[in-house]
C-alpha positions in Angstrom: -0.1 -0.3 0.5 2.5 2.3 0.8 3.5 2.0 -3.6 0.3 2.9 -4.1 0.1 6.0 -1.3 3.9 7.4 -2.8 2.9 7.8 -6.5 -0.5 10.0 -4.8 1.2 12.2 -3.3 3.6 12.4 -5.4 1.0 13.7 -8.0 1.3 10.3 -10.3 -2.5 9.7 -9.8 -2.6 8.2 -13.5 -0.2 5.7 -12.4 -2.1 4.3 -9.9 -5.3 4.6 -12.2 -4.4 2.4 -14.8 -2.9 -0.4 -12.4 -5.7 0.0 -10.6 -7.1 -3.8 -11.0 -3.6 -4.6 -9.6 -4.5 -2.7 -6.2 -4.9 -4.5 -3.3 -8.3 -4.4 -1.8 -9.2 -2.2 1.4 -9.2 1.9 1.6 -6.7 3.2 -0.8 -8.6 1.1 -3.5 -12.1 2.7 -2.1 -10.7 6.0 -1.9 -10.1 5.4 -5.7 -13.2 4.5 -6.5 -14.9 6.9 -4.4 -12.7 9.7 -5.8 -13.8 8.5 -9.5 -17.9 8.1 -8.2 -18.3 11.4 -7.1 -16.3 13.3 -10.8 -18.9 10.6 -12.5 -16.1 8.8 -13.7 -18.1 6.3 -15.5 -15.5 5.5 -18.2 -12.7 4.2 -15.3 -16.0 2.4 -13.7 -17.0 1.0 -16.7 -13.2 0.0 -17.3 -12.6 -1.5 -14.2 -16.3 -2.5 -12.8 -14.8 -6.2 -12.1 -12.2 -5.3 -9.7 -14.8 -3.3 -8.1 -15.5 -5.1 -4.3 -18.8 -3.1 -3.6 -21.8 -4.4 -5.5 -24.6 -1.8 -4.0 -22.5 0.1 -6.2 -21.6 -2.6 -8.9 -25.3 -2.4 -9.3 -25.5 1.2 -10.0 -23.5 0.9 -12.4 -25.7 -1.8 -14.7 -28.2 0.7 -13.7 -26.7 3.5 -15.3 -25.3 2.0 -18.0 -28.8 0.6 -18.9 -30.3 4.6 -18.7 -27.6 5.1 -20.7 -28.0 2.6 -23.4 -24.4 1.4 -23.1 -25.5 -2.2 -24.6 -21.4 -3.0 -24.5 -21.5 -2.9 -21.6 -24.9 -5.0 -20.3 -23.5 -7.6 -22.8 -20.1 -7.9 -21.3 -22.1 -8.7 -17.2 -25.5 -9.9 -18.7 -25.2 -12.3 -16.2 -25.1 -8.9 -13.0 -28.6 -8.0 -14.4 -30.9 -7.8 -12.4 -33.8 -10.2 -14.1 -36.6 -7.7 -14.5 -33.9 -5.4 -16.1 -32.5 -8.0 -17.6 -36.1 -8.9 -19.8 -36.8 -4.8 -19.9 -33.5 -4.4 -21.8 -33.9 -7.8 -24.0 -37.1 -5.6 -24.7 -35.8 -2.4 -25.6 -32.2 -3.5 -26.7 -32.4 -5.3 -29.6 -28.3 -5.9 -29.8 -28.6 -7.2 -26.4 -27.2 -10.9 -26.5 -28.8 -13.1 -25.0 -30.1 -17.0 -25.4 -33.4 -17.4 -26.9 -33.4 -20.2 -23.8 -33.2 -17.4 -21.1 -35.4 -15.3 -22.4 -38.0 -17.9 -22.5 -37.6 -18.0 -19.1 -37.6 -14.9 -17.8 -40.7 -14.2 -19.8 -41.8 -17.0 -18.1 -41.5 -15.5 -14.7 
């Protein structure tokens, strides 16, 4: 953690952001995430989605991607979408990569 803190103190935040995925879990990593949430830097949050530990935040990112019609991101994280949102997305976005079998199961419920 000292290595990452030194880079932040020296003003080398970009280095820390680029290497976010290899940072250890902990307070500093959460601070970096919180900073990007505060700045609404969705590019960073989308790019590092799988390295974010906060499930509530990940759910918010999925919802934001849905509102912004970011189908590419939704396709990458289809398994993380809530079932009701997945059905709505399948209806709304014709290029959502959902299998016919899964769609049929969603429509039965």
